[in-house]
C-alpha positions in Angstrom: 26.0 186.0 -55.6 22.8 184.6 -54.3 19.5 186.5 -54.6 18.0 188.1 -51.6 14.7 186.7 -50.3 12.2 189.1 -48.8 10.8 186.3 -46.6 12.5 184.4 -43.9 13.8 180.9 -44.9 15.3 178.2 -42.7 19.1 178.1 -42.4 19.3 174.6 -43.8 17.4 175.7 -46.9 19.7 178.7 -47.3 22.8 176.6 -47.0 21.6 174.0 -49.5 20.8 176.7 -51.9 24.2 178.3 -51.4 25.9 174.9 -52.0 23.8 174.3 -55.2 24.4 177.8 -56.7 28.2 177.7 -56.0 28.6 174.1 -57.3 30.1 172.9 -54.0 28.2 169.6 -53.9 31.3 167.5 -55.0 33.4 168.9 -52.2 30.7 168.3 -49.7 30.3 164.7 -50.9 34.1 164.2 -50.4 33.8 165.4 -46.8 30.7 163.3 -46.2 32.4 160.2 -47.6 35.4 160.6 -45.3 33.2 161.2 -42.3 31.1 158.1 -43.1 34.2 156.0 -43.3 35.4 157.3 -39.9 32.0 156.7 -38.3 31.4 153.3 -39.7 34.8 151.7 -39.3 35.4 152.7 -35.7 38.6 153.4 -33.8 40.2 150.0 -34.6 40.3 150.6 -38.4 40.8 154.4 -38.1 44.0 154.0 -36.2 45.5 152.3 -39.3 43.8 154.7 -41.8 46.1 157.4 -43.2 43.9 158.9 -45.9 40.4 158.7 -47.3 39.6 160.4 -50.6 36.6 160.3 -53.0 37.3 160.7 -56.7 34.7 160.0 -59.4 32.6 157.5 -57.4 35.7 155.7 -56.2 36.7 155.8 -52.5 40.4 155.5 -52.1 41.5 154.5 -48.6 45.2 154.3 -47.6 45.9 151.8 -44.8 49.2 151.3 -42.9 48.4 147.6 -42.1 48.6 145.1 -44.9 46.8 142.5 -42.8 43.9 144.9 -42.2 43.9 145.8 -45.9 43.5 142.2 -46.9 40.8 141.6 -44.3 38.8 144.6 -45.4 39.2 143.7 -49.1 37.1 140.5 -48.4 34.1 142.7 -47.5 34.4 145.5 -50.1 30.8 145.2 -51.4 29.4 145.3 -47.8 31.5 148.3 -47.0 30.3 150.2 -50.1 26.7 149.3 -49.3 27.1 150.6 -45.7 28.8 153.8 -46.7 26.1 154.5 -49.3 23.4 153.8 -46.7 25.1 156.2 -44.3 25.3 158.9 -47.0 21.7 158.4 -48.1 22.6 158.1 -51.8 24.6 156.0 -54.2 27.8 158.0 -54.1 30.5 155.3 -53.9 30.6 152.7 -56.6 34.1 151.3 -56.1 36.4 150.9 -53.1 40.2 150.9 -53.5 42.3 149.9 -50.5 45.9 150.8 -50.7 
């Protein structure tokens, strides 16, 4: 359980401390990666996206369209760069489209 502070602290600081103390950063990174994919790819790609999952610096994306999968595979390095910029850290090293 977190220690009580006698002074007032901002909510963002309290939440980040809670995440750090309870070792929840990996789970938060997974959620952030999924949200970044949805935001960056837009409705066109998201309509064909069935699952987005982050495991050990690899982002696995399941697509229902083989044509779209092939098209996106040509720009994997650019997509990885865009997602990492959106997240503000080097979280995704590899992208697997399936």
